[in-house]
C-alpha positions as CSV (number, residue, x, y, z in Angstrom):
1,M,-0.2,-0.1,0.1
2,T,1.4,3.4,-1.0
3,V,0.3,6.8,0.4
4,N,2.1,10.2,0.1
5,G,5.2,8.4,-2.0
6,T,5.7,5.9,1.0
7,T,4.9,2.2,0.4
8,T,3.9,0.3,3.6
9,E,4.1,-3.7,3.9
10,I,2.5,-5.3,6.6
11,I,3.6,-8.9,6.9
12,Y,2.5,-11.5,9.3
13,Y,5.2,-13.7,10.5
14,S,2.6,-15.6,12.7
15,P,-0.8,-14.9,14.1
16,S,1.0,-12.9,17.0
17,I,4.0,-11.3,15.0
18,V,3.8,-8.9,12.5
19,R,6.3,-6.8,10.6
20,I,5.9,-3.2,9.4
21,L,8.0,-2.0,6.4
22,K,8.0,1.5,5.1
23,Y,10.2,2.9,2.2
24,P,10.1,5.2,-0.8
25,A,7.7,3.9,-3.3
26,G,9.3,2.4,-6.5
27,T,12.3,1.3,-4.3
28,A,13.8,-2.0,-4.8
29,L,14.4,-2.9,-1.2
30,E,16.9,-5.7,-0.1
31,K,16.8,-5.6,3.7
32,V,19.7,-7.8,5.7
33,S,18.4,-8.6,9.2
34,L,21.1,-10.5,11.3
35,S,18.6,-10.8,14.3
36,I,15.6,-12.2,12.7
37,V,15.6,-16.1,11.4
38,K,12.1,-16.7,11.1
39,Q,10.4,-16.9,7.7
40,P,6.8,-15.7,7.6
41,E,4.3,-18.2,8.3
42,K,1.2,-18.9,6.2
43,V,-1.4,-17.1,8.4
44,K,-5.0,-17.1,7.9
45,L,-6.1,-13.3,7.8
46,T,-9.3,-11.3,7.3
47,K,-9.2,-8.1,5.3
48,T,-11.7,-5.3,6.0
49,D,-12.0,-2.1,4.0
50,R,-13.6,0.6,6.2
51,G,-13.5,3.3,3.7
52,K,-10.5,5.6,5.4
53,E,-8.6,2.5,6.9
54,M,-7.8,-1.0,5.9
55,V,-8.0,-3.8,8.8
56,F,-5.8,-6.9,8.7
57,S,-6.9,-9.3,11.3
58,S,-5.3,-12.8,12.5
59,S,-6.6,-15.1,15.3
60,C,-5.2,-12.8,17.9
61,L,-4.0,-9.4,16.4
62,S,-5.3,-6.7,14.1
63,V,-3.2,-4.1,12.1
64,L,-5.0,-0.8,11.1
65,Y,-3.9,1.1,8.2
66,D,-5.1,4.7,7.9
67,K,-5.2,5.2,3.8
68,T,-5.0,9.0,4.0
69,D,-1.6,9.4,5.8
70,G,-0.4,5.7,6.2
71,T,-0.4,5.6,10.0
72,V,-0.4,2.2,11.4
73,S,-2.0,0.9,14.7
74,F,-2.4,-2.4,16.6
75,R,-5.3,-4.0,18.5
76,T,-6.0,-7.4,20.0
77,Q,-8.5,-9.4,18.4
78,N,-11.1,-8.3,20.8
79,G,-10.5,-4.6,19.8
80,E,-8.4,-3.5,22.7
81,P,-5.7,-0.9,21.6
82,L,-2.1,-1.8,21.9
83,I,0.3,0.7,20.3
84,T,-0.2,3.5,17.5
85,E,2.0,5.2,15.5
86,K,1.7,9.2,16.3
87,R,0.3,10.8,13.0
88,N,2.9,12.4,10.7
89,S,5.7,11.3,12.7
90,M,7.4,9.1,10.4
91,K,10.6,10.5,9.0
92,M,12.9,9.5,6.3
93,T,15.5,12.1,5.5
94,P,17.8,11.6,2.6
95,I,21.7,11.4,3.5
96,E,24.8,10.1,2.0
97,D,26.7,7.2,3.5
98,I,30.0,6.2,2.4
99,G,29.1,7.2,-1.1
100,E,25.6,5.8,-1.1
101,Q,22.2,7.4,-1.0
102,T,20.1,6.4,2.0
103,F,18.2,7.8,4.9
104,S,18.1,8.5,8.4
105,V,14.8,6.9,9.6
106,A,12.5,7.8,12.6
107,Q,9.3,6.9,14.0
108,T,7.2,8.1,16.9
109,F,4.7,6.0,18.9
110,T,1.9,6.9,21.1
111,L,1.4,5.1,24.3
112,D,-0.9,5.3,27.2
113,A,-0.3,7.3,30.3
114,D,-0.5,4.4,32.7
115,E,1.5,2.0,30.4
116,N,4.9,0.7,31.7
117,I,7.7,-0.3,29.3
118,Y,10.9,-2.2,30.0
119,G,13.9,-3.6,28.0
120,L,16.2,-1.4,25.7
121,G,18.9,-3.7,26.8
122,Q,21.1,-3.2,29.6
123,Q,21.3,0.5,30.7
124,Q,23.1,1.7,34.0
125,N,20.6,4.1,35.6
126,G,18.9,1.7,37.9
127,A,15.4,2.3,36.4
128,M,13.1,-0.8,35.9
129,N,10.3,1.2,33.9
130,Q,11.8,2.9,31.0
131,R,8.9,5.5,30.7
132,G,10.5,9.0,30.4
133,Q,13.9,7.8,29.9
134,S,16.2,9.2,27.0
135,Y,19.3,7.2,25.7
136,Y,21.7,7.1,22.8
137,L,21.8,3.5,21.8
138,F,25.3,2.9,20.9
139,N,27.0,-0.4,22.1
140,S,29.7,0.4,24.5
141,N,31.4,-1.1,27.7
142,M,28.5,-1.6,30.3
143,Y,25.9,-0.3,28.0
144,V,24.2,-2.9,25.8
145,C,21.6,-1.1,23.5
146,I,18.8,-3.0,22.1
147,P,16.0,-0.9,20.4
148,Y,13.3,-3.2,22.0
149,I,10.5,-2.5,24.5
150,Y,8.0,-4.7,26.5
151,S,4.8,-3.0,27.5
152,T,2.7,-4.1,30.3
153,K,0.1,-4.3,28.0
154,G,1.3,-7.5,26.8
155,Y,3.4,-6.8,23.5
156,G,6.9,-6.1,22.4
157,L,8.2,-3.6,19.6
158,Y,11.6,-4.3,18.0
159,W,13.0,-1.5,16.0
160,D,15.2,-3.5,13.3
161,N,17.8,-1.1,12.8
162,Y,21.7,-1.6,13.9
163,S,22.9,2.1,13.4
164,P,23.3,4.3,16.4
165,T,19.7,5.2,17.5
166,R,18.2,7.8,19.8
167,F,15.3,6.5,22.0
168,V,13.2,9.1,23.7
169,D,10.1,8.8,25.6
170,D,8.4,11.9,26.8
171,Q,5.2,14.0,26.3
172,Q,5.5,13.9,22.4
173,G,5.7,10.1,22.3
174,M,8.0,7.2,22.2
175,L,10.7,7.8,19.6
176,F,13.2,5.6,17.5
177,D,15.6,7.7,15.6
178,S,18.2,6.0,13.6
179,E,21.1,7.7,12.1
180,V,21.3,5.2,8.7
181,G,18.4,3.0,7.4
182,D,17.1,2.1,4.0
183,C,13.6,1.7,5.5
184,I,11.6,1.9,8.6
185,D,11.4,-1.7,9.8
186,Y,9.9,-2.9,13.2
187,Y,8.1,-5.9,14.4
188,L,5.3,-6.1,17.1
189,I,5.1,-9.3,19.2
190,Y,1.7,-9.8,21.0
191,G,2.4,-12.5,23.6
192,Q,-0.4,-11.3,25.9
193,D,2.1,-11.3,28.7
194,A,5.9,-11.2,29.3
195,E,6.3,-14.9,29.0
196,G,4.4,-15.2,25.9
197,T,6.2,-12.2,24.2
198,I,9.7,-13.7,25.1
199,A,8.3,-17.1,23.4
200,G,7.5,-14.6,20.6
201,I,11.1,-13.3,20.4
202,R,12.7,-16.7,20.4
203,D,10.2,-17.8,17.7
204,L,11.4,-14.8,15.7
205,T,15.1,-14.7,16.4
206,G,15.9,-18.2,17.7
207,E,16.1,-20.4,20.7
208,A,18.7,-20.6,23.3
209,P,21.0,-23.7,23.3
210,L,21.4,-25.6,26.6
211,Y,24.5,-24.9,28.3
212,P,26.6,-27.8,30.0
213,L,25.9,-28.5,33.6
214,W,29.3,-27.2,35.0
215,T,28.7,-23.7,33.5
216,L,26.1,-23.5,36.2
217,G,28.3,-24.0,39.1
218,F,30.9,-21.4,40.5
219,W,33.4,-19.5,38.2
220,Q,36.7,-17.9,39.7
221,C,38.2,-15.1,37.6
222,R,40.5,-12.2,38.0
223,E,42.4,-9.6,36.1
224,R,44.4,-11.4,35.6
225,Y,46.4,-14.8,36.2
226,E,50.0,-13.7,35.5
227,S,51.3,-17.1,34.9
228,Q,50.6,-20.8,34.3
229,A,51.7,-21.4,37.7
230,Q,49.5,-18.8,39.4
231,L,46.3,-19.9,37.7
232,L,46.9,-23.8,38.8
233,E,47.8,-22.5,42.2
234,V,44.3,-21.0,42.6
235,L,42.5,-23.8,41.5
236,H,44.5,-26.3,43.6
237,K,43.8,-23.8,46.7
238,Y,40.1,-24.4,45.9
239,R,40.3,-28.0,45.9
240,E,42.4,-28.1,49.3
241,L,39.7,-25.8,50.8
242,Q,37.0,-28.1,49.6
243,V,35.1,-24.8,48.3
244,P,33.2,-25.7,45.0
245,L,34.5,-24.5,41.7
246,D,33.9,-25.5,38.3
247,G,35.3,-22.8,36.0
248,I,38.8,-20.8,36.2
249,V,39.4,-18.1,33.8
250,Q,42.5,-16.9,31.8
251,D,42.1,-13.1,31.2
252,W,44.3,-11.3,28.6
253,R,47.9,-10.8,28.2
254,Y,48.9,-14.6,27.8
255,W,50.4,-13.7,24.7
256,G,52.7,-11.2,26.1
257,A,53.7,-9.5,29.5
258,S,53.4,-6.0,28.4
259,L,50.1,-4.0,27.6
260,E,51.9,-2.4,24.7
261,D,52.8,-5.6,23.0
262,P,52.1,-5.3,19.3
263,M,51.2,-9.1,19.4
264,W,47.8,-8.2,21.1
265,N,45.5,-11.0,20.9
266,S,47.6,-13.2,18.7
267,M,45.6,-16.1,20.4
268,R,48.9,-18.0,21.4
269,F,50.7,-18.5,24.7
270,D,53.7,-16.4,23.7
271,N,54.2,-15.2,27.2
272,P,57.1,-17.2,28.7
273,L,55.0,-17.4,32.0
274,F,52.8,-19.8,30.3
275,P,55.5,-22.3,29.2
276,D,53.2,-25.5,28.6
277,P,49.6,-24.5,27.8
278,Q,48.7,-28.0,27.1
279,A,49.8,-29.2,30.3
280,M,48.0,-26.4,32.1
281,V,44.8,-27.3,30.3
282,D,45.3,-31.0,31.3
283,E,45.9,-30.4,34.9
284,V,42.7,-28.2,35.2
285,H,40.8,-30.9,33.7
286,E,42.6,-33.5,35.9
287,N,41.3,-31.5,38.8
288,H,37.8,-31.5,37.5
289,A,37.7,-27.9,36.5
290,H,37.1,-26.0,32.9
291,L,39.1,-23.5,31.5
292,M,37.6,-20.2,29.9
293,I,40.0,-17.9,28.0
294,S,39.6,-14.4,26.8
295,V,39.9,-13.4,23.2
296,W,39.1,-10.3,21.2
297,P,37.7,-9.2,18.0
298,S,40.9,-6.8,17.5
299,F,44.5,-7.7,16.5
300,G,48.0,-6.0,17.1
301,P,49.9,-4.9,14.2
302,A,52.6,-7.6,14.7
303,T,50.0,-10.5,14.6
304,A,49.6,-13.0,11.7
305,Q,45.9,-12.4,11.9
306,Y,46.4,-8.5,11.5
307,R,48.3,-9.2,8.2
308,E,46.1,-11.6,6.7
309,L,42.9,-9.7,7.5
310,D,44.3,-6.5,6.3
311,S,45.2,-8.2,2.9
312,I,41.6,-8.7,2.2
313,G,40.4,-5.4,3.4
314,A,38.8,-6.8,6.6
315,L,40.1,-4.5,9.3
316,I,38.3,-1.3,10.4
317,S,40.5,1.6,10.3
318,F,40.2,2.9,13.7
319,S,42.3,2.3,16.9
320,T,40.8,0.2,19.6
321,W,41.9,-1.0,23.0
322,P,44.9,-0.9,23.9
323,T,45.2,2.6,22.4
324,G,48.5,3.8,21.0
325,I,49.9,0.4,19.5
326,G,47.8,0.3,16.3
327,V,45.3,-2.3,17.4
328,K,42.4,-2.8,15.0
329,P,39.2,-4.7,15.0
330,Y,38.3,-6.9,12.1
331,D,35.0,-7.0,10.1
332,P,33.1,-9.8,11.6
333,F,30.5,-9.6,9.0
334,H,32.9,-10.6,6.2
335,P,32.6,-14.3,5.5
336,E,36.4,-14.6,4.7
337,A,37.3,-12.8,7.8
338,A,35.3,-15.1,9.9
339,K,37.3,-18.1,8.3
340,I,40.5,-16.3,9.2
341,Y,39.4,-15.7,12.8
342,W,38.7,-19.3,13.3
343,K,41.7,-20.5,11.4
344,Y,43.9,-18.9,14.3
345,L,41.5,-19.7,17.2
346,K,41.1,-23.3,16.4
347,E,44.6,-23.7,17.4
348,M,43.7,-22.6,20.9
349,H,40.8,-25.0,20.7
350,K,42.8,-27.8,19.9
351,L,44.4,-27.5,23.6
352,G,40.8,-28.5,24.8
353,I,39.9,-25.0,26.2
354,D,36.3,-25.3,27.3
355,A,34.9,-21.9,27.0
356,W,35.5,-18.6,25.4
357,W,35.3,-15.2,26.5
358,L,34.7,-12.8,23.6
359,D,35.7,-9.5,25.3
360,G,35.2,-6.0,23.8
361,T,32.7,-6.9,21.2
362,E,31.3,-3.4,20.8
363,P,34.2,-2.9,20.0
364,D,35.8,-0.2,22.5
365,H,36.2,3.0,20.6
366,F,37.5,5.6,22.9
367,D,38.9,8.4,20.3
368,R,35.7,8.2,18.4
369,Q,35.5,10.5,15.4
370,E,33.0,11.2,12.7
371,K,35.2,9.9,9.9
372,D,35.5,6.5,11.8
373,M,31.8,6.0,11.4
374,H,32.2,5.9,7.6
375,N,34.5,3.0,7.5
376,K,33.4,0.4,4.9
377,M,32.4,-2.9,5.9
378,Y,31.1,-5.9,4.3
379,Y,27.3,-4.8,4.9
380,G,28.1,-1.0,4.4
381,S,29.3,1.7,6.8
382,Y,30.4,1.0,10.4
383,R,27.8,3.5,11.2
384,R,25.1,1.3,9.6
385,M,26.1,-2.0,11.3
386,K,27.5,-0.8,14.7
387,N,25.0,-2.4,17.1
388,A,25.1,-5.8,15.2
389,Y,28.8,-6.1,15.8
390,P,28.3,-8.4,18.9
391,I,25.8,-10.8,17.2
392,A,28.4,-11.2,14.2
393,C,31.4,-12.1,16.6
394,N,29.4,-14.5,18.6
395,R,28.0,-16.2,15.6
396,N,31.4,-16.6,13.9
397,V,32.9,-18.5,17.0
398,Y,29.7,-20.4,17.8
399,E,29.0,-22.0,14.4
400,A,32.7,-22.9,14.2
401,L,32.5,-24.6,17.4
402,R,29.4,-26.4,16.4
403,K,31.0,-27.7,13.3
404,A,34.4,-28.7,15.0
405,D,33.3,-30.1,18.4
406,T,29.8,-31.8,18.5
407,G,30.6,-33.5,21.6
408,K,31.1,-30.5,23.8
409,R,28.6,-27.8,24.2
410,A,29.5,-24.2,23.3
411,Y,29.8,-21.8,26.1
412,L,30.5,-18.2,25.0
413,M,30.8,-15.1,27.4
414,T,30.8,-11.7,26.0
415,R,30.3,-7.9,26.9
416,S,27.8,-6.7,24.3
417,A,24.8,-8.2,22.6
418,T,22.3,-7.8,19.6
419,F,18.7,-8.8,19.5
420,G,18.6,-12.5,18.8
421,Q,22.3,-13.2,20.0
422,Q,20.9,-16.0,22.5
423,R,20.9,-18.5,19.7
424,Y,24.7,-18.5,19.6
425,A,25.2,-19.9,23.3
426,S,26.1,-16.2,24.4
427,C,26.0,-15.2,27.9
428,V,26.4,-11.3,28.2
429,W,28.1,-9.8,31.5
430,S,27.5,-6.4,32.5
431,G,31.1,-5.0,31.7
432,D,33.8,-3.3,33.8
433,V,31.4,-1.8,36.5
434,L,32.8,0.1,39.5
435,S,32.8,-1.4,42.9
436,N,30.0,0.5,45.1
437,W,26.6,0.2,46.3
438,T,24.9,2.3,43.9
439,V,26.6,0.4,40.9
440,F,25.6,-3.0,42.6
441,R,22.0,-1.8,42.7
442,N,21.9,-0.6,39.2
443,Q,23.0,-3.9,38.0
444,I,20.1,-5.7,39.0
445,A,17.5,-3.5,37.4
446,A,19.8,-3.6,34.2
447,G,20.0,-7.5,34.3
448,Q,16.0,-7.6,34.6
449,N,15.6,-5.3,31.5
450,F,18.1,-7.0,29.6
451,V,16.5,-10.6,29.9
452,L,13.2,-9.0,28.8
453,C,14.6,-8.3,25.6
454,G,14.7,-12.3,25.0
455,M,18.4,-13.0,26.0
456,P,18.1,-15.3,29.0
457,Y,22.0,-15.6,30.0
458,W,23.5,-12.7,32.0
459,N,25.7,-11.9,34.9
460,T,27.9,-9.3,36.6
461,D,31.5,-9.1,38.0
462,I,30.7,-10.0,41.6
463,G,32.1,-7.1,43.7
464,G,32.4,-4.8,40.7
465,F,35.5,-4.7,38.5
466,F,37.0,-1.5,39.7
467,S,37.2,-1.0,43.6
468,W,39.3,2.2,43.4
469,E,36.9,3.7,46.2
470,Y,38.3,1.2,48.7
471,R,41.9,1.2,50.2
472,D,43.5,-2.4,50.4
473,A,40.1,-3.7,49.1
474,E,40.8,-7.5,50.1
475,K,41.2,-6.5,53.7
476,N,39.0,-3.6,53.7
477,K,35.8,-4.5,55.8
478,A,33.7,-2.3,53.9
479,Y,34.7,-3.7,50.4
480,Q,34.2,-7.3,52.0
481,E,30.5,-6.4,52.8
482,L,29.8,-5.4,49.4
483,H,31.7,-8.2,47.8
484,V,29.6,-10.7,50.1
485,R,26.3,-9.1,49.4
486,W,27.2,-8.9,45.6
487,L,28.0,-12.7,45.9
488,E,24.8,-13.7,47.5
489,F,23.0,-12.0,44.6
490,A,25.1,-13.6,42.0
491,A,24.2,-17.0,43.4
492,F,20.7,-16.5,42.1
493,T,21.8,-15.3,38.7
494,P,22.1,-17.5,35.5
495,I,26.0,-17.7,35.8
496,M,27.9,-17.0,39.1
497,R,31.5,-15.6,38.3
498,S,34.0,-13.7,40.7
499,H,36.0,-11.2,38.8
500,N,37.9,-7.8,39.7
501,S,40.7,-5.7,38.5
502,S,41.3,-3.9,41.7
503,P,41.6,-5.6,44.0
504,T,43.4,-8.2,41.5
505,K,42.9,-11.0,44.0
506,V,39.3,-11.8,44.7
507,E,39.7,-15.6,45.4
508,I,37.6,-16.5,48.6
509,Y,40.8,-17.2,50.6
510,Q,42.2,-13.8,50.0
511,F,39.6,-12.2,52.1
512,G,40.3,-14.1,55.1
513,E,39.9,-17.8,56.8
514,R,37.2,-20.1,57.4
515,G,35.7,-19.0,60.7
516,E,35.5,-15.3,59.6
517,W,32.5,-13.8,58.3
518,V,33.8,-12.8,54.9
519,F,34.9,-16.3,54.1
520,D,31.9,-18.2,55.7
521,A,29.2,-16.2,54.0
522,Q,30.7,-16.9,50.5
523,E,31.4,-20.4,51.2
524,K,27.8,-20.7,52.4
525,F,26.2,-19.3,49.2
526,I,28.8,-21.1,47.0
527,N,27.7,-24.4,48.6
528,L,24.0,-23.2,48.2
529,R,24.4,-22.5,44.4
530,Y,25.7,-26.3,44.1
531,R,22.7,-27.9,45.9
532,L,20.2,-25.9,43.7
533,L,21.9,-27.4,40.5
534,P,19.1,-29.9,39.7
535,Y,16.6,-27.0,40.1
536,T,18.8,-24.6,38.0
537,Y,19.7,-27.1,35.4
538,S,15.7,-28.1,35.1
539,A,15.2,-24.2,34.5
540,A,17.9,-24.1,32.0
541,W,16.1,-26.9,30.1
542,Q,12.9,-24.6,30.1
543,V,14.9,-21.9,28.8
544,T,15.7,-24.1,25.8
545,S,12.7,-26.1,25.3
546,E,9.9,-23.6,26.4
547,S,11.4,-20.1,25.7
548,G,11.6,-19.6,29.3
549,N,13.9,-17.5,31.6
550,I,15.9,-18.3,34.9
551,L,16.0,-14.7,36.1
552,R,12.5,-13.4,35.9
553,P,11.3,-9.9,36.6
554,L,8.4,-9.9,39.1
555,L,6.1,-8.6,36.3
556,M,6.3,-12.0,34.6
557,D,4.8,-13.8,37.3
558,F,2.7,-11.0,39.1
559,A,1.6,-8.9,36.3
560,S,-1.6,-8.1,38.2
561,D,0.4,-6.8,41.1
562,E,1.3,-3.1,40.2
563,R,3.2,-2.7,43.2
564,A,5.7,-5.6,42.2
565,Q,6.3,-4.3,38.9
566,N,9.1,-1.7,39.5
567,I,11.0,-3.0,42.5
568,P,14.6,-2.8,41.2
569,N,16.2,-5.4,43.6
570,E,13.9,-8.1,43.7
571,Y,13.2,-10.9,41.1
572,M,12.3,-14.5,40.7
573,Y,15.0,-17.1,40.1
574,G,13.2,-19.7,38.2
575,K,9.4,-19.8,39.0
576,S,9.8,-20.7,42.9
577,F,12.3,-18.5,44.4
578,L,11.8,-14.7,45.2
579,V,15.3,-13.0,45.6
580,C,15.7,-9.6,47.2
581,A,19.3,-8.4,47.0
582,V,20.6,-6.5,49.9
583,T,22.1,-3.5,48.3
584,E,23.2,-1.2,51.1
585,P,25.7,-1.4,53.7
586,M,24.6,-2.4,57.0
587,Y,27.5,-3.6,59.0
588,T,30.5,-1.5,58.1
589,V,31.4,2.1,57.0
590,R,34.0,3.7,54.7
591,D,35.6,7.0,55.2
592,S,36.4,9.5,52.7
593,L,39.9,8.1,52.4
594,G,38.5,4.6,51.5
595,N,39.2,2.8,54.8
596,G,36.6,0.5,56.1
597,T,35.4,0.1,59.7
598,E,33.2,-3.1,60.9
599,L,30.3,-2.2,63.2
600,D,28.6,-4.5,65.5
601,M,27.4,-7.6,63.8
602,S,25.9,-9.2,66.9
603,V,22.3,-8.1,66.2
604,A,21.1,-8.6,62.5
605,K,19.4,-5.6,61.1
606,D,16.0,-5.5,59.2
607,Y,15.8,-5.2,55.5
608,P,12.5,-4.4,53.7
609,V,11.1,-7.0,51.2
610,Y,7.9,-6.9,49.3
611,L,6.2,-10.2,49.1
612,P,3.8,-10.4,45.9
613,A,0.2,-10.8,46.2
614,G,-1.7,-14.0,44.9
615,T,0.1,-16.5,46.8
616,S,1.8,-17.2,50.1
617,W,5.7,-17.4,50.6
618,Y,8.1,-19.3,52.8
619,D,11.2,-17.9,54.2
620,F,13.8,-20.3,52.7
621,F,16.2,-20.0,56.0
622,Q,13.7,-20.2,58.7
623,E,10.9,-22.0,56.9
624,K,8.2,-19.5,58.2
625,R,5.3,-18.9,56.2
626,Y,4.0,-15.4,55.1
627,E,1.0,-14.2,53.0
628,G,1.8,-12.3,50.0
629,G,0.7,-8.6,49.2
630,Q,2.6,-7.1,52.0
631,Q,6.0,-5.7,52.7
632,I,7.8,-7.0,55.9
633,M,11.2,-6.1,57.5
634,R,13.3,-9.4,57.4
635,P,16.4,-9.6,59.7
636,V,19.6,-10.0,57.4
637,P,22.8,-11.2,59.0
638,I,25.5,-10.9,57.0
639,D,25.4,-14.4,55.6
640,E,21.7,-14.3,54.7
641,L,19.5,-12.3,52.2
642,P,15.7,-12.3,51.9
643,L,14.9,-15.4,50.1
644,Y,11.4,-16.8,49.9
645,V,9.8,-19.8,48.3
646,R,6.4,-19.6,46.6
647,A,3.7,-21.9,48.0
648,G,3.1,-24.9,45.9
649,S,6.7,-25.3,44.8
650,I,8.7,-28.6,44.7
651,I,12.5,-27.9,45.0
652,P,15.0,-30.6,44.3
653,L,18.3,-30.4,46.1
654,G,21.4,-32.1,45.1
655,P,24.4,-33.3,47.1
656,K,27.2,-31.2,48.5
657,V,30.0,-31.3,45.8
658,Q,33.2,-29.6,45.0
659,Y,32.3,-29.6,41.4
660,A,29.1,-30.3,39.4
661,L,29.4,-33.9,38.3
662,E,31.4,-35.0,41.4
663,K,28.4,-37.1,42.6
664,P,25.3,-38.6,40.8
665,W,21.9,-37.3,41.6
666,D,21.0,-40.7,43.0
667,A,19.4,-39.4,46.4
668,L,18.0,-36.0,45.7
669,E,16.0,-34.2,48.6
670,I,12.7,-33.4,47.3
671,K,11.4,-30.2,49.4
672,I,7.6,-29.4,49.2
673,Y,6.3,-26.0,50.1
674,P,2.8,-26.7,50.7
675,G,-0.3,-24.3,50.5
676,E,-1.2,-24.7,46.8
677,D,-1.1,-27.2,44.2
678,G,2.3,-27.4,42.5
679,R,4.3,-29.2,39.8
680,F,8.1,-29.4,39.0
681,T,9.7,-31.3,36.0
682,L,13.3,-32.6,36.7
683,Y,15.4,-32.7,33.7
684,E,18.5,-34.8,33.1
685,D,20.8,-35.8,30.3
686,E,24.4,-36.4,29.4
687,F,25.3,-32.8,30.8
688,D,27.7,-31.6,27.9
689,N,27.1,-32.8,24.4
690,Y,24.3,-32.0,21.9
691,R,22.6,-35.4,22.1
692,Y,19.7,-33.6,23.9
693,E,18.8,-32.4,20.6
694,E,18.2,-35.8,19.3
695,G,16.0,-36.4,22.4
696,R,18.5,-38.1,24.6
697,Y,17.4,-37.1,27.9
698,T,14.9,-37.9,30.6
699,T,12.1,-35.9,32.5
700,I,10.4,-36.8,35.5
701,D,7.2,-34.8,36.6
702,F,6.7,-34.1,40.4
703,E,3.0,-33.1,41.3
704,W,1.8,-31.9,44.7
705,D,-1.9,-32.1,45.4
706,E,-2.7,-29.8,48.4
707,T,-6.0,-31.2,49.3
708,A,-4.9,-35.0,49.2
709,R,-1.6,-34.0,50.7
710,K,-0.2,-36.2,48.1
711,L,2.9,-36.3,45.8
712,A,2.7,-38.1,42.5
713,I,6.3,-38.9,41.1
714,G,5.3,-39.7,37.4
715,K,7.1,-42.2,35.2
716,R,10.6,-41.3,33.6
717,N,10.0,-40.2,30.1
718,G,12.8,-40.6,27.7
719,Q,16.3,-42.2,28.0
720,F,20.0,-41.5,27.6
721,D,23.4,-43.3,28.3
722,G,24.3,-43.3,31.9
723,M,21.0,-42.4,33.2
724,L,20.2,-43.4,36.6
725,K,17.8,-46.4,36.7
726,Q,17.4,-46.9,40.3
727,R,17.4,-44.0,42.9
728,K,16.1,-42.7,45.8
729,F,14.2,-39.1,46.4
730,V,14.1,-38.2,50.0
731,V,10.6,-36.3,50.3
732,S,9.7,-33.8,52.9
733,V,7.0,-31.0,53.4
734,V,8.1,-28.0,54.9
735,G,6.5,-27.2,58.2
736,S,5.3,-30.7,58.8
737,G,8.4,-32.4,60.4
738,K,7.7,-35.4,58.2
739,T,10.3,-37.1,55.5
740,Q,9.8,-40.1,53.6
741,V,12.4,-42.1,51.4
742,V,11.1,-43.2,48.0
743,D,12.6,-45.8,45.9
744,Y,12.2,-44.9,42.4
745,S,12.9,-47.0,39.3
746,G,11.2,-45.1,36.5
747,K,7.6,-46.1,37.3
748,P,5.0,-43.7,39.1
749,V,5.0,-43.6,42.7
750,E,2.7,-41.8,45.2
751,V,3.7,-40.4,48.5
752,R,1.0,-39.3,51.0
753,F,1.5,-36.9,54.0
């Protein structure tokens, strides 16, 4: 349809997903989307001509097109308004981009006054609700910029443009204004609620693969292990202390000791302090741990990669980190460049390295100049493709790993993201954040908004990356309290990883000894993380199989409770645990010089927690029951945070272990939190290969009947090599004082209380 020289295409991808394309009439449009993988379905539509407007309706979503000015609006099948383009707000301003005629593009939308919106990636202002906010969406360290919003009216809107984009929500409306675009291109996803809308995102952009079990344990990292011996010393110390650990990370400069080394990111252990990398990897594995190593999308001028990429014109002509030595990023969109990148990375892969830290995938661009934005890349200018850089980097490595190593699941950690990046096994961390209470508080809202954009795996540096505000941070009581509270929160995030630059030493034993609160509190929550692995792994399976989320903003499960929607430090971990992070100091003070002093810890101070309405809740540590819909003051000693379990929950607890696969799950403790009917599905597989994609896994359903006080354990569905054919379940009902041991061989069993 064409009005006033602009052609509008309305394309249904499913009954609940519709794409809107607008471009100058007569244009032969070819649009590349790196985010969208779905092809339009055959959708049954009705078409109604109402004179001034055309109405296109599927079974759940209607699009109204105004024939007088081209304005598009959306309604539910019941006629309830969702969102409308503001009249005469579309802008396609002609510009020249690296010698090509194109446009800057903008569209304003009208929102209801009481409508809340979320998403926009990972911002750092602590806001949950994005109404009234203004952002320049330009990916950079700590800022993941996704032009997507989710509305409390049950829809999501994705603006499919990768150039720097201005987002503004004010009295004039909600604006997306992109610097480069051949067309206006956006998707409306009507999932009716947050869960359904996230499922729509995954349908549109791809599902998230399942991570290996060990990735869900505890990761120890620092900037940086300076030698092979130092890394192994840390691993051995954890094993000696019997503190659980599954992953250890080698950060940068293993290629050379100097920051100014022109061999930057050579993807080789040229640093003489790493004399035998194969022996190092083997020793990590012999100690039942896994090694992640950092690699970058940029190369120093003395590397073979630099020369080879430069020879095909696949280097971007601006300097990136570290500045001053001529390091340049590569063009990840270029197919031949992707092959060159893997050609060198696979030599590291041959060592048996288990996971890959793709650092700086924005990439860093400190001395940004206008001319830099006009660098020509495979798909056009750098300006055009800027915010798609992360997805291309992750895609190149993931797809190469899938071809090279089908027996080991890929795990990538990266510092930035593009809409749809979850399909490449990519976990985003929140960047090089400062160590202070305000920044810590902001991470929790940032993570919640990020996962609402459809990407389920996210984490943050425990304790923050730069602790400059604290003198002698490891021994500074004020920093120790911050670190402990951050770690307690991180135990309930998809990936739990300790990392810091200053202090450089953030291993648990650097803070103190067993018997001191700073050690004991960390050990307690690391152990709790491991005991919850059967629960977390089952939740991870729901991410892959049902488009689920592990980290769940309260609006996902309590949309009707307006009070719960915008609490920045509370969220659900899976569908059962309510987590309230403690985000202020309570037992220490820091003076203006950065010195910390410990206060009286003998009496636990109170902290507010809101319990969402519509259910009752159990204090996880005290097992006391509370009704929802109220705020309570909960005592929070340094080794506890407010943690509540929803009534009707069935929680499997695994054995105490030092690493994820140390002991089989042959005697799981099953805790029932009564008060409502409940259901839980226990998922198991071979834990680190892709045979689950072939159906090689098992599920066991647990159903609690509150009225009958009966737990029904269903038959085991499916099979895989090495599965437990005989096992026990140690079943208890919280508050009853009763426990029953159940022998289970795969056939249905009932347990009555």
